[in-house]
SEVEXLUM-848559 format. One line per 10 residues: number of its first residue (from 1); their letters; for each residue x, y, z of C-alpha. Coordinates in Angstrom, 3 decimals. Example, Ala and Ser with C-alpha at 12.3 -4.5 7.8 and 13.67 -1.06 7.14 Angstrom:
2
1> AS> 12.300/-4.500/7.800  13.670/-1.060/7.140
***
This chain:
894
1> MKRLAGSPLV> 81.230/91.618/23.775  78.791/94.224/25.068  80.522/96.938/27.032  79.114/97.349/30.527  77.938/100.662/31.920  80.544/102.771/33.640  82.957/103.343/30.728  85.326/100.541/31.666  89.014/100.703/30.901  89.870/97.831/28.553
11> IFLLGAPLLS> 93.313/96.271/28.999  94.819/93.294/27.229  97.277/91.142/29.170  100.085/89.026/27.795  98.164/85.844/27.131  101.112/83.553/26.472  102.555/83.530/30.004  99.079/83.182/31.460  98.180/80.087/29.504  101.552/78.348/29.537
21> ADAFPGRFYR> 101.529/74.739/30.731  104.198/74.992/33.422  104.882/72.290/35.960  102.923/72.405/39.169  104.850/74.647/41.589  105.030/72.034/44.329  103.919/72.169/47.910  105.879/73.976/50.559  107.803/71.913/53.101  107.926/73.611/56.486
31> FERLSPRAET> 111.027/73.017/58.586  111.034/73.442/62.342  114.522/74.182/63.570  115.718/72.603/66.809  119.003/73.791/68.277  120.571/71.263/70.645  122.590/73.001/73.348  125.535/71.397/75.080  127.749/72.714/77.864  130.826/72.244/75.696
41> ASLVGISSIC> 129.556/74.082/72.611  127.104/76.847/71.812  126.725/75.727/68.189  126.153/72.010/67.725  126.558/70.456/64.290  124.573/67.313/63.451  126.403/64.511/61.673  123.992/61.552/61.857  120.487/60.598/63.023  118.860/57.284/63.998
51> QDDTGFLWLG> 116.070/55.885/66.175  116.272/53.018/68.650  113.687/50.289/69.229  112.192/52.212/72.159  111.507/55.267/70.013  114.154/57.723/71.216  115.917/59.789/68.570  119.736/59.678/68.678  122.094/62.183/67.097  125.768/62.169/66.376
61> TSAGLARYDG> 126.903/65.731/67.039  129.995/67.857/67.417  129.388/67.797/71.184  128.934/64.047/71.585  126.022/61.646/71.447  122.609/63.277/72.000  119.273/61.707/72.908  116.031/63.519/72.051  112.650/62.670/73.566  110.612/65.512/72.073
71> YRFVFFEPPA> 111.238/67.871/74.996  114.980/68.030/75.597  118.363/66.854/74.402  120.530/64.786/76.755  124.226/64.606/75.847  126.654/61.739/76.445  130.330/62.476/75.890  132.587/59.664/74.644  135.412/58.857/77.066  138.816/60.101/75.981
81> GGGASQLPPS> 141.822/57.870/75.819  145.453/58.315/74.938  146.071/61.209/72.590  142.359/61.668/72.009  141.929/63.629/75.250  142.610/66.894/73.446  140.250/66.167/70.545  136.664/67.422/70.494  134.102/64.834/71.656  132.496/64.608/68.205
91> VLPVTPARGG> 130.312/61.629/67.344  130.051/60.980/63.609  127.992/57.903/62.626  125.347/56.477/64.962  123.585/53.206/64.142  121.444/50.830/66.251  123.124/47.619/67.408  121.392/44.317/66.871  121.274/43.378/70.559  120.153/46.816/71.658
101> GLWIGTNGRG> 122.256/49.852/72.261  124.125/51.833/69.640  127.346/51.791/67.693  128.977/55.203/67.478  131.969/56.369/65.519  134.009/59.224/66.957  136.475/61.847/65.847  139.748/60.281/66.951  138.346/58.227/69.832  137.569/55.161/67.786
111> LMAFSKDTQT> 134.465/53.010/67.562  132.445/52.801/70.764  129.225/51.230/71.999  126.432/52.855/73.934  124.735/50.548/76.416  121.000/50.946/77.018  121.321/49.118/80.338  123.942/51.400/81.862  123.258/54.513/79.748  126.996/54.935/79.221
121> IGRRLEPGPA> 129.464/54.930/76.341  132.259/52.372/76.559  135.167/51.690/74.254  134.576/48.430/72.402  137.587/48.251/70.061  140.945/49.110/71.619  143.976/49.987/69.473  147.074/47.866/69.736  150.619/48.294/68.540  150.313/45.361/66.129
131> SAGAGGDIVL> 146.638/45.801/65.368  144.721/47.493/62.623  142.384/48.679/65.366  139.936/51.512/65.000  140.430/52.631/68.573  142.302/55.851/67.901  141.007/56.554/64.443  138.334/58.813/62.998  135.410/56.497/62.298  133.292/57.809/59.414
141> AVQEDAQGDL> 130.882/54.879/58.925  129.756/51.696/60.641  127.263/49.056/59.510  126.263/45.685/60.969  125.620/42.790/58.590  123.249/39.840/58.974  125.926/37.757/60.744  126.558/40.497/63.295  129.922/41.541/61.839  130.737/45.232/61.797
151> WIGTRTRGLL> 131.995/46.989/58.659  133.862/50.130/59.672  134.923/53.000/57.456  137.792/55.121/58.784  139.657/58.283/57.882  143.171/56.827/57.667  142.912/53.012/57.844  140.418/52.344/55.091  137.811/49.605/55.605  137.865/47.329/58.663
161> RYDPESRTLT> 135.823/44.253/59.581  135.140/43.279/63.173  133.985/39.811/64.247  132.344/40.143/67.699  132.516/36.367/68.391  136.253/36.068/67.932  136.844/39.724/68.794  139.125/40.084/65.813  139.519/43.249/63.811  140.920/42.820/60.332
171> PVPLEPRVEV> 141.585/45.281/57.497  139.724/44.778/54.232  142.116/45.819/51.458  140.680/47.828/48.587  142.640/48.265/45.389  144.088/50.688/44.711  145.065/51.334/48.314  142.269/53.250/49.992  142.728/55.173/53.241  139.471/57.153/53.413
181> VWDVLVDRGG> 136.107/55.389/53.463  133.252/57.904/53.592  130.297/55.566/53.812  129.354/51.890/54.124  126.043/50.207/53.233  124.999/46.612/53.820  122.121/46.024/51.397  119.229/43.613/51.829  121.006/41.002/49.725  124.009/41.041/52.058
191> SVWVGTLGAG> 126.410/42.870/49.748  128.583/45.574/51.257  128.869/48.873/49.359  131.812/51.123/50.195  132.103/54.771/49.174  135.665/56.077/49.093  137.752/59.167/48.540  139.109/59.101/44.998  138.650/55.368/44.411  134.981/55.229/43.492
201> LFRIDPATGE> 132.425/52.765/44.819  133.116/49.144/45.835  130.684/46.237/46.112  131.911/43.359/48.274  130.561/39.858/48.710  131.244/39.102/52.423  131.088/35.328/51.878  133.636/35.106/49.051  135.468/38.385/49.453  134.868/39.186/45.775
211> KVNFRSRPDD> 135.072/42.922/45.022  133.751/45.034/42.162  135.010/48.585/41.747  132.873/51.223/40.009  134.661/54.342/38.796  133.904/57.544/36.930  134.735/57.559/33.224  134.320/60.770/31.238  133.447/58.852/28.074  130.806/56.678/29.753
221> ARSLGSDTVW> 127.486/58.315/30.661  126.520/55.212/32.638  129.435/55.504/35.022  129.622/57.435/38.282  129.822/61.197/38.082  132.849/61.292/40.398  135.342/58.920/42.004  134.638/60.355/45.457  131.464/58.803/46.890  130.154/60.569/50.004
231> TVFEDRSGAV> 127.037/58.530/50.688  125.419/55.236/49.676  121.705/54.491/50.125  119.288/51.646/49.317  115.646/52.518/48.629  112.554/50.376/49.256  112.723/48.822/45.809  116.284/47.640/46.437  117.939/50.196/44.176  121.296/51.515/45.407
241> WAGTKEGGLA> 122.003/55.235/45.116  125.432/56.852/45.281  125.944/60.494/46.157  129.255/61.821/44.890  131.498/64.830/45.331  130.799/67.344/42.549  129.374/64.532/40.431  125.735/64.488/41.443  123.558/61.505/42.227  123.637/58.117/40.502
251> RYDADGGGFT> 121.420/55.032/40.735  122.872/51.595/40.156  121.025/49.518/37.570  121.564/45.869/38.452  120.313/44.617/35.101  122.730/46.629/32.999  125.538/46.833/35.497  125.830/50.585/35.079  124.510/53.759/36.637  121.794/56.243/35.739
261> RFLGAGDFPD> 122.733/59.746/36.716  119.940/61.750/38.260  120.510/65.411/37.451  117.187/67.043/38.366  113.633/67.371/37.121  111.007/69.869/35.998  112.379/73.375/35.891  115.714/72.114/37.257  116.875/69.509/34.731  120.591/69.913/35.578
271> DLAARTITAV> 120.221/71.061/39.152  122.350/68.270/40.665  124.731/67.739/37.754  127.825/68.974/39.596  126.619/69.000/43.181  128.227/67.260/46.130  125.596/64.887/47.515  126.015/64.280/51.236  122.836/62.425/52.213  120.021/60.452/50.562
281> AEDRAGRLWV> 116.812/59.077/52.101  113.375/57.889/51.043  110.138/58.659/52.873  107.114/56.399/53.198  105.427/58.123/50.235  108.324/57.136/47.979  109.795/60.639/47.717  113.565/60.810/47.475  115.272/63.355/49.754  118.700/64.471/48.603
291> GTSGDGLRIW> 120.997/66.656/50.703  123.921/68.653/49.330  127.067/70.047/50.892  126.120/73.685/50.383  123.034/74.030/48.197  120.269/72.807/50.437  117.857/69.962/49.908  116.021/68.395/46.979  112.761/66.469/47.268  111.806/64.370/44.270
301> DRTTGEYTVC> 108.418/62.678/44.002  109.117/59.919/41.525  105.394/59.226/41.104  104.267/62.696/40.065  107.609/64.024/38.868  107.342/66.928/41.306  110.783/68.305/42.128  111.178/70.733/45.019  114.259/72.735/45.917  114.569/73.718/49.587
311> RHDPQDPESL> 117.215/76.202/50.635  117.831/78.386/53.639  115.987/81.702/53.382  117.109/84.286/55.979  113.704/85.978/55.683  111.718/82.803/56.332  112.016/81.053/59.726  110.191/78.049/58.244  112.834/77.405/55.615  115.713/74.935/55.906
321> GDDAVTSIFE> 118.041/75.971/58.728  121.261/75.618/56.730  122.220/74.735/53.160  124.939/72.335/54.339  123.040/69.070/54.875  124.821/66.224/56.636  122.144/63.593/57.231  118.492/62.729/56.487  116.343/60.272/58.420  112.645/59.343/58.491
331> DSGGIVWIGT> 111.449/58.150/61.899  108.858/55.497/62.655  106.107/58.139/62.713  106.829/59.463/59.221  108.639/62.648/60.262  111.738/63.507/58.226  114.728/64.865/60.162  117.550/66.780/58.490  120.892/67.322/60.159  122.917/70.366/59.157
341> VRGGLNKCLA> 126.309/71.865/59.919  125.190/75.236/61.295  121.386/75.083/61.296  120.863/72.437/63.961  118.305/69.678/63.611  115.445/70.359/61.183  112.079/68.624/61.537  109.782/68.309/58.529  106.331/66.742/58.802  106.402/65.998/55.053
351> GKAKFEHYKH> 103.636/63.535/54.192  102.538/63.339/57.829  100.980/66.819/57.611  97.234/66.698/57.059  97.077/69.794/54.876  99.132/70.538/51.790  100.786/73.927/52.115  101.714/76.248/49.259  103.651/79.440/49.833  106.555/81.483/48.567
361> NPSNPRSLGR> 109.733/79.588/47.753  112.571/81.798/46.482  114.007/78.768/44.707  110.862/78.480/42.577  110.021/81.628/40.579  106.438/80.437/40.013  105.638/79.822/43.659  103.278/82.097/45.570  104.444/85.581/46.466  105.317/86.648/49.958
371> DGVQALWEDG> 102.112/88.672/50.282  99.866/85.732/51.083  96.368/84.861/49.869  93.370/87.188/50.311  90.757/85.563/48.041  90.037/82.158/46.482  87.798/80.764/43.775  87.730/77.306/42.180  86.068/77.030/38.779  84.247/74.055/37.309
381> AGTLWLGTKT> 87.389/72.788/35.584  89.246/72.323/38.875  91.418/75.410/38.445  92.044/77.329/41.659  92.342/81.113/41.377  94.139/83.057/44.089  93.856/86.746/44.833  96.836/88.422/46.486  98.054/91.957/47.088  100.160/91.771/43.957
391> GLRRMDREAG> 97.736/90.089/41.613  95.830/87.064/40.455  97.420/83.627/40.412  96.233/80.410/38.875  96.878/76.942/40.261  95.986/73.888/38.241  97.438/70.442/38.828  97.197/69.781/35.112  97.992/73.127/33.547  100.327/74.764/36.034
401> ATTALATGIL> 100.555/78.090/37.834  101.069/81.564/36.424  100.854/85.218/37.360  98.314/87.648/35.941  97.531/91.294/36.760  99.046/93.277/39.625  96.244/94.600/41.841  95.203/94.005/45.437  92.446/91.414/45.116  89.953/90.887/47.950
411> AIQGDRRGSL> 87.251/88.809/46.246  86.880/86.481/43.243  83.661/85.227/41.632  83.269/83.278/38.398  80.321/83.544/36.053  78.716/81.014/33.738  80.650/82.336/30.730  83.985/81.471/32.311  84.930/85.029/33.203  86.281/86.015/36.589
421> WLGTESEGLV> 85.034/89.023/38.556  87.597/90.506/40.875  87.041/92.824/43.805  90.068/94.981/44.591  91.328/97.096/47.471  91.327/100.414/45.613  90.929/99.777/41.878  87.244/98.915/41.742  85.653/95.908/40.064  87.482/93.947/37.369
431> RFDPASGRLE> 86.133/91.469/34.825  88.782/89.110/33.482  88.478/86.601/30.639  91.160/83.892/31.130  90.721/82.560/27.590  91.531/85.823/25.821  93.341/87.705/28.549  90.861/90.586/28.144  90.366/92.771/31.197  87.631/95.311/32.000
441> RFVVLPGRSD> 87.733/97.587/34.994  84.819/99.406/36.652  85.472/102.318/38.977  83.452/105.002/40.708  82.495/107.810/38.335  81.998/111.157/40.120  78.647/112.777/39.656  76.887/109.587/38.585  73.927/108.251/40.568  74.392/104.733/39.244
451> GLLSNRVNAL> 77.391/102.477/38.877  79.860/101.214/41.465  79.469/102.626/44.986  83.129/102.346/46.055  86.472/101.401/44.547  87.055/99.017/47.450  85.133/95.821/46.768  85.125/93.387/49.715  82.710/90.695/48.567  81.234/89.261/45.355
461> LRDASDPGVL> 78.375/86.807/44.860  76.519/85.431/41.861  72.755/85.402/42.329  71.401/81.937/43.117  68.251/82.232/40.989  69.603/84.458/38.207  73.244/83.631/37.337  73.477/86.754/35.181  73.181/88.979/38.240  76.250/89.853/40.325
471> WIGTQRGVNR> 76.005/91.191/43.866  78.871/93.458/44.962  79.677/94.340/48.566  81.644/97.595/48.926  82.726/100.108/51.547  79.572/102.160/50.898  76.880/99.562/50.445  75.684/96.876/48.021  75.576/97.008/44.212  73.485/94.785/41.999
481> LDTRTGRWAR> 74.844/94.382/38.476  73.031/92.671/35.624  76.020/91.461/33.602  73.828/90.986/30.475  72.347/94.488/30.288  74.907/96.451/32.283  72.214/97.845/34.572  73.268/98.798/38.095  71.300/99.121/41.313  72.383/100.510/44.675
491> FVRDPRAAVS> 71.448/99.584/48.255  72.924/101.934/50.833  72.644/102.882/54.459  70.036/105.578/55.121  69.956/106.620/58.811  66.413/107.906/58.284  65.098/104.581/57.003  64.929/101.607/59.318  64.567/99.300/56.324  67.921/100.249/54.780
501> LVNPVVTALC> 71.275/98.523/55.328  72.389/98.358/58.946  75.907/99.627/58.067  77.562/100.880/54.852  80.715/98.747/55.093  79.764/95.398/53.550  82.012/92.439/54.380  80.047/89.317/53.392  77.199/88.177/51.116  75.009/85.061/51.103
511> DDGAGSLWVG> 72.028/84.184/48.900  69.580/81.846/50.647  67.886/80.882/47.370  64.509/81.942/48.764  64.490/85.563/47.667  66.720/87.048/50.355  70.308/88.287/50.288  72.060/88.196/53.639  74.493/91.074/54.003  77.204/91.080/56.649
521> TLGGLSRLDK> 78.649/94.433/57.676  80.839/96.021/60.312  77.699/97.018/62.170  75.498/93.936/62.116  73.550/91.706/59.741  70.922/92.704/57.143  68.463/90.487/55.289  67.809/92.231/51.980  64.593/91.346/50.170  65.736/91.178/46.548
531> ATGRCENTVN> 62.257/91.960/45.236  61.527/95.080/47.343  64.989/96.208/48.383  63.853/96.452/52.021  66.141/95.252/54.803  65.450/93.498/58.079  68.360/94.140/60.414  69.871/92.205/63.292  72.164/94.037/65.701  73.816/92.859/68.878
541> RIDDPPGASL> 72.905/94.945/71.914  74.313/94.704/75.399  70.927/94.011/76.989  69.971/91.254/74.513  69.204/87.932/76.236  71.076/84.822/75.030  69.725/83.482/71.735  68.157/86.764/70.705  70.785/88.143/68.346  74.296/88.076/66.956
551> SNNTVNCIHG> 77.235/87.614/69.275  79.150/90.469/67.649  78.253/93.151/65.088  81.448/92.594/63.075  80.436/89.997/60.514  83.279/88.360/58.584  81.507/85.597/56.641  78.093/84.014/56.078  77.194/80.495/54.974  73.810/79.003/54.149
561> GRDGTLWVGT> 73.684/75.392/55.260  72.102/72.687/53.159  69.386/72.296/55.813  68.480/75.987/55.669  70.441/76.988/58.766  72.266/80.297/58.496  75.812/80.353/59.854  77.491/83.679/60.587  81.180/84.100/61.454  81.899/87.115/63.640
571> DSGLDRLTRS> 84.681/88.527/65.787  83.157/86.642/68.752  82.754/83.181/67.275  80.251/81.259/65.185  76.544/82.186/65.237  73.774/79.817/64.218  70.331/81.068/63.169  67.507/78.543/63.102  65.277/80.342/60.637  62.112/78.449/61.537
581> TGEWRNYALK> 62.224/79.734/65.121  64.393/82.819/64.783  66.610/81.529/67.603  70.324/82.330/67.679  73.042/80.132/69.189  76.653/81.197/69.675  79.718/78.917/69.667  82.941/80.390/71.020  86.281/79.420/72.549  84.546/77.867/75.536
591> DGLAGEVVCA> 82.829/75.412/73.198  86.077/74.321/71.531  86.366/76.771/68.644  90.016/77.313/67.689  89.837/81.131/67.587  87.193/83.672/68.444  87.444/85.407/65.049  85.806/83.240/62.375  87.211/84.187/58.964  85.560/81.771/56.502
601> ILEDGDGRLW> 83.092/78.867/56.456  82.867/75.853/54.123  80.612/72.796/54.381  81.767/69.305/53.438  79.765/66.422/52.007  78.845/65.138/55.481  77.368/68.457/56.587  80.319/69.378/58.806  81.562/72.952/58.816  85.188/73.901/58.285
611> LSTNRGLSRF> 86.009/77.210/59.941  89.171/79.223/59.406  89.904/81.491/62.364  92.553/83.756/63.836  94.028/80.790/65.721  93.876/77.865/63.350  91.300/75.729/61.598  88.286/74.058/63.237  85.920/71.336/62.063  82.439/71.543/63.553
621> DPATERFIHF> 79.797/68.842/63.522  76.370/70.547/63.941  74.753/67.247/64.920  77.024/66.648/67.921  78.092/70.292/68.409  81.671/69.068/68.700  84.755/70.928/67.478  88.060/69.434/66.348  90.979/71.834/66.168  93.880/71.789/63.695
631> GLHDGLQGRV> 97.106/73.731/64.163  100.514/74.384/62.653  101.604/70.802/63.333  98.923/69.656/60.895  100.503/71.718/58.099  98.408/74.885/58.283  99.825/77.903/56.458  99.653/79.801/59.746  97.431/80.434/62.729  95.713/83.457/61.152
641> FSPRAAAKGG> 93.615/83.134/57.998  92.329/85.836/55.673  88.632/86.824/55.852  86.548/85.006/53.242  89.637/83.428/51.635  88.086/79.996/51.101  86.906/77.906/48.159  85.355/74.510/47.585  85.710/72.560/44.364  83.253/70.270/42.699
651> DGRMSFGGGN> 85.189/67.220/43.878  84.986/68.333/47.506  88.495/69.775/47.638  88.746/72.714/50.019  91.190/75.606/50.060  91.864/78.191/52.751  94.260/81.113/52.407  96.168/83.364/54.744  99.192/85.589/55.069  101.604/82.652/54.830
661> GLNVFRPDEL> 100.153/80.937/51.797  97.468/78.408/51.037  96.169/75.071/52.357  94.499/72.551/50.052  92.891/69.292/51.209  90.010/66.869/50.835  88.123/66.423/54.108  87.494/62.722/53.555  91.190/62.019/52.898  92.804/63.624/55.937
671> PRDPVAPPIV> 95.424/61.239/57.347  95.270/60.165/60.973  97.975/58.292/62.829  96.369/55.132/64.277  99.514/54.030/66.119  99.686/54.930/69.795  102.991/56.564/70.778  105.428/54.777/73.121  105.388/56.188/76.671  108.751/56.264/78.467
681> WTALLKDNVE> 110.214/57.571/81.702  112.885/60.199/81.076  113.956/61.552/84.469  113.517/61.379/88.255  113.969/64.541/90.298  114.107/65.057/94.074  113.463/68.596/95.223  113.929/69.682/91.584  117.396/68.096/91.360  117.753/65.233/88.876
691> IELPGPLASR> 118.853/61.933/90.365  121.062/59.643/88.323  119.985/56.034/88.620  121.838/52.960/87.410  120.287/51.667/84.248  117.771/53.357/81.985  114.809/54.933/83.710  112.750/54.041/80.647  112.856/50.362/81.650  112.750/50.766/85.420
701> RDLVLKSKTG> 109.620/49.326/86.985  110.248/49.602/90.748  111.672/52.257/93.014  112.235/52.553/96.777  111.934/55.975/98.409  112.886/56.947/101.954  110.448/58.571/104.352  110.039/62.336/104.211  110.598/62.142/100.459  110.165/65.859/99.980
711> LVTFEFAALS> 109.191/66.792/96.423  109.620/63.843/94.052  109.025/64.440/90.326  108.648/61.779/87.663  109.229/63.014/84.122  108.070/61.095/81.070  107.501/61.510/77.349  105.284/60.237/74.566  107.643/59.503/71.689  105.440/61.170/69.092
721> FTAPELNSFA> 107.476/64.035/67.681  104.775/65.692/65.573  104.015/68.338/68.188  105.315/67.200/71.599  103.811/70.248/73.283  100.353/68.957/72.290  100.803/65.401/73.550  98.360/64.521/76.338  98.983/62.612/79.549  97.060/61.252/82.510
731> YKLEPRDADW> 98.274/59.492/85.642  96.902/57.384/88.456  98.636/56.687/91.782  97.083/53.457/93.005  95.556/52.820/95.496  95.295/56.526/96.309  93.577/57.576/93.058  90.439/55.856/91.816  90.314/57.782/88.519  92.813/59.028/85.964
741> VPLAPDHAVS> 94.120/62.524/86.654  94.721/64.545/83.443  97.983/66.420/82.988  97.939/69.402/80.639  100.273/70.577/79.316  102.834/69.004/81.687  104.767/65.834/80.993  105.725/65.327/84.630  103.952/64.539/87.891  105.130/65.492/91.375
751> FSNLRSGRYS> 104.356/64.154/94.831  105.273/65.696/98.170  105.941/63.628/101.335  104.047/60.506/100.367  102.867/58.369/103.255  104.725/55.137/103.762  103.391/52.167/101.873  103.322/50.546/98.441  102.010/52.350/95.346  101.743/51.833/91.622
761> LRVKGADPDG> 102.224/54.973/89.531  100.634/54.533/86.112  100.941/56.981/83.217  99.240/56.904/79.817  99.638/59.313/76.917  98.294/60.361/73.531  99.535/62.141/70.430  97.907/65.365/69.098  95.388/63.249/67.149  94.101/61.846/70.425
771> TWNEEGLAIA> 95.425/58.312/69.844  95.977/57.033/73.402  98.474/54.479/74.574  96.157/53.017/77.204  98.723/50.523/78.446  101.233/53.293/79.073  103.771/52.437/81.716  103.841/51.768/85.434  106.388/52.015/88.208  106.106/50.262/91.559
781> LKVLPPLWKT> 106.852/52.623/94.434  107.726/51.607/97.963  107.909/54.476/100.443  109.732/53.406/103.617  108.177/54.352/106.958  109.950/56.882/109.229  112.390/55.580/111.875  109.875/55.781/114.663  107.422/53.595/112.713  109.825/50.743/111.921
791> WWFLLIIALF> 109.280/47.405/113.722  112.742/47.261/115.212  112.451/50.785/116.590  109.098/49.926/118.189  110.637/46.755/119.660  113.463/48.730/121.272  110.959/51.179/122.742  108.871/48.323/124.103  111.921/46.702/125.742  112.931/50.046/127.190
801> LVSGAALGVS> 109.472/50.583/128.670  109.383/47.109/130.152  112.808/47.488/131.763  111.921/50.932/133.018  108.734/49.654/134.584  110.658/46.880/136.314  113.144/49.363/137.713  110.314/51.590/138.879  108.617/48.736/140.757  111.906/47.762/142.329
811> AWKKVKAAPR> 112.582/51.325/143.444  109.108/51.709/144.875  109.504/48.552/146.881  112.772/49.950/148.138  111.087/53.173/149.162  108.413/51.352/151.133  110.903/49.022/152.817  113.421/51.745/153.743  111.851/52.932/157.026  111.668/49.417/158.398
821> ALGEDLETAI> 115.190/48.575/157.349  116.843/51.628/158.860  115.051/51.685/162.243  116.561/54.142/164.781  119.245/55.230/162.372  116.483/56.739/160.244  115.295/58.985/163.060  118.846/60.100/163.733  119.303/61.015/160.070  116.019/62.921/159.878
831> GAYRLTDREE> 116.865/64.908/162.955  120.141/66.042/161.409  118.507/67.733/158.387  117.200/70.845/160.159  113.690/70.366/158.857  110.591/71.923/160.351  108.235/69.728/162.319  105.751/69.705/159.474  108.491/68.830/156.963  109.723/65.937/159.170
841> EILRLVLRGA> 106.133/64.751/159.462  105.695/64.807/155.680  109.080/63.150/155.122  108.134/60.212/157.354  104.930/59.763/155.353  106.887/59.866/152.092  109.269/57.228/153.404  106.286/55.009/154.182  105.220/55.253/150.522  102.440/57.809/150.893
851> RNKDIESALF> 101.408/59.732/147.827  100.596/63.433/147.793  96.879/62.653/148.028  97.525/60.419/151.057  99.482/63.202/152.741  96.656/65.703/152.105  94.135/63.406/153.797  96.386/62.429/156.689  97.422/65.972/157.624  94.307/67.871/156.415
861> ISASTVRNHI> 96.368/70.260/154.261  95.978/71.408/150.669  97.708/69.910/147.643  99.746/73.067/147.097  100.970/73.003/150.679  102.082/69.402/150.228  103.952/70.291/147.027  105.668/73.265/148.696  106.833/71.208/151.650  108.141/68.399/149.444
871> SNIFRKLGVR> 109.943/70.954/147.276  111.617/72.438/150.400  112.637/68.977/151.553  114.199/68.232/148.120  116.065/71.572/148.206  117.444/71.122/151.751  118.631/67.572/151.019  119.901/68.392/147.498  117.789/65.822/145.663  115.372/65.995/142.699
881> SRLELINRIA> 113.144/62.950/143.142  111.728/60.620/145.751  114.138/57.889/144.692  117.134/60.190/145.233  115.570/61.182/148.559  115.383/57.547/149.764  118.952/56.881/148.649  120.221/60.003/150.445  118.514/59.198/153.727  119.573/55.535/153.583
891> RDAR> 123.190/56.562/152.975  123.168/59.125/155.789  121.471/56.714/158.198  124.162/54.078/157.655
***
């Protein structure tokens, strides 16, 4: 090999570890920890998990039964009875009942049923003095068979069978005498499998009562690993698995009548040999999930042989919350839930995540380091090379993953000979031959006018027209290296020359294939003519009109589109240069871009751009100018990606790296959930105080509200648990609203003092993929009118007015008839009141029925004078109205 100019340091690595064919390290499974909080306990342990036919998630916990709708946990405490009042309200097994509702086993409070109609827990099986009842026992397992019978495992009474038709509870004897039944399984064939303490595993034929007992035998490798069976599980193929105490996991082979012990796989061949297996489940991809009592979780892909160990890592909030696993359950959406003793409820998107995630796993010594990924390159053989702060790593689905040299790597570029060129943070340029392990390093040599410009190399690019030429972007400009002759060239920033680089700090390189090299810097963009070395610079200025220049002078990445368009990622979004017109177009947050800092750009086979940013990953369609955003719920390694850490393979596979690892995916194979999520009501609040209603709100379809309702809030949920905070909702209150009203990010709608009348409140929702449940749900509202608008109130008022009018007419007739009826007695009475002449004159007119206007005309006096005189008359006679005046005079006259 010809030595390149610059007196490189030649180092030989240990080739054997580099080229070893180790097993693929396995993807990382992110766990989101949820911590249910109950009033009775600050730390809630999870014992079991299930899902009802509506879509709610139900948990058996140390604080009772808990319902989860994606936003909050609602607890239901089992009623105490007898001596159980002092016991904690723990719920152990929870399983759906055939007719709706749930069966729950409790810690000392027996077997109970939860009713969906009343939303309450009621005791179903009462203990009796002569009964083998489960009422006061610790119920560890409950299963319902095809006939509706319940098979109940208890802590002190062994196995019980309950017939709901005859309401009889009978013990099922197991020989030798068994008191503790840890788990019960009714398989698809109808057989009942019973895991016990110290007595092995039983298989029972419910029709005949025939029993087969499987035990552990030290001299038989096809027997169980232990006589204590904690859990029993049936997979999709019909195979029955038994998890034992300190005896590992065993699968029953129906053909041979024995068991195959599963001890581990890959680098962990005896990992489960002596473990206590507490839970087993299978996901929709066929992976087996195995929980242990104190050593975390195992995930075994039986198709690929991949075996992943997941344990709690105090330094990683995305690791399993606790190594003591109690239960595992996959919901209808493909999310796997793990219950733990001290780590709450753990949610894992598993195969539902769109992007495979690889990161550090302390349980796997060959997994990625904690320092993240700074550079990526995929060679023609499908091998992915990763640059990190601590070195170079190789990922190959066929050949494995290994660790090479320990330097901070910022850029990787392969050449046609199979060598890798590495740009480092402070150790210059490195050429590495994977086949031989040979390493050559190029550094800055003081006093030399040629050679490398800086020991920090940010970007590398192989020339599009001459593959033997390597372009090198450094902190002090651009180098051109002819790898065949070792000749170097330099392109630097010269403040005196307008045709030099716009800025010395080079961050990105792009060859347009037409004789120009586009150079991104921290001070703008330069187009370097490779033939002349002259630069044409583009710089953002404050007074530039839109479409005249870059959006930001900090350039992070450059991509040449297949149609000749130049795409530039900056700290202010994505810039598009139409080279035929010289017009620029900027796309930013306002246009739907995930983050304003664009870190890397890749183009897929359909011409769409994939953009890693400081706030997630975006897919951009240049034809429609539409963005689609992907976040942590899709399996991204993190929100922030590393600049230029992206690679595309020959088969279209894309990789993006960041501080929390690596994402690998094929754009045309991204999964999308086509099933619309169920929409349910979860609460009704009046003036922010929750109102308890009889029956489940989820099924309520009509509601009557009084007038002056105040603030009424309807709370609902879309039972898609992928990322509940990203679920979308819209509502329509008919007939008030003609169009749907979007709700973001709320999952509740409030109304204040609705007018009386009839309404229909409709709500629809969507999951983060935008799959809408258009049918949604509706609730009929009737708002009663206020008291004064009711028909009976108006009728009373009308009757009152009619009777009052009749009394008024009668009184007026009495007033007009009074003077004639009293005759001379009237004059005698008037003379006794000591009124003035004018007042007597006015009083006589009043008694004749004259109104104030009539008195004004008759006596030629003003209205105020009339009012004053009448007021004096009322005061002297001690009355307040004309009717009282007539009555007084009539009484006195008689």
